[in-house]
C-alpha positions in Angstrom: -46.5 -26.6 -22.2 -47.0 -25.1 -18.8 -48.1 -21.8 -18.1 -51.1 -19.7 -17.0 -54.6 -19.3 -18.7 -54.4 -15.5 -18.4 -54.1 -13.4 -21.8 -50.7 -12.6 -21.3 -49.6 -16.3 -20.6 -51.3 -17.4 -23.6 -49.8 -14.8 -25.9 -46.2 -15.9 -24.8 -47.0 -19.3 -25.2 -48.3 -18.7 -28.8 -45.1 -16.4 -29.5 -42.7 -18.9 -28.1 -44.5 -21.9 -30.3 -44.7 -19.8 -33.7 -40.9 -18.9 -33.0 -39.8 -22.5 -32.7 -42.1 -24.1 -35.1 -40.8 -25.8 -38.1 -41.0 -23.7 -41.1 -42.7 -25.0 -44.4 -42.7 -23.9 -47.8 -46.3 -25.3 -48.1 -48.9 -22.5 -47.6 -51.5 -25.1 -46.5 -49.1 -27.0 -44.0 -48.0 -23.4 -42.5 -51.7 -22.2 -42.3 -52.7 -25.5 -40.6 -49.7 -25.1 -38.1 -50.6 -21.7 -37.3 -54.4 -22.6 -36.5 -52.9 -25.7 -34.6 -50.8 -23.4 -32.4 -53.7 -21.0 -31.7 -56.0 -23.9 -31.0 -53.6 -24.9 -28.6 -53.9 -21.8 -26.4 -57.4 -21.6 -26.2 -59.3 -21.6 -23.0 -62.3 -23.3 -22.1 -65.6 -21.1 -21.7 -65.6 -22.4 -18.1 -62.3 -21.5 -16.9 -62.3 -18.3 -15.0 -66.1 -17.9 -14.5 -67.5 -17.6 -11.1 -70.7 -20.3 -10.6 -73.2 -19.2 -8.3 -75.8 -21.9 -7.7 
């Protein structure tokens, strides 16, 4: 999914994905899906850092 790596873009990505994610009656599957969605929006620790060598 396209989008920026700033916090508002990641928030929109998670909100959109949650709204369109398949619903499940199984609690374990629902929790797993939720964390997979959060994982998909995380950023690398290196993104956005200014390196000075």
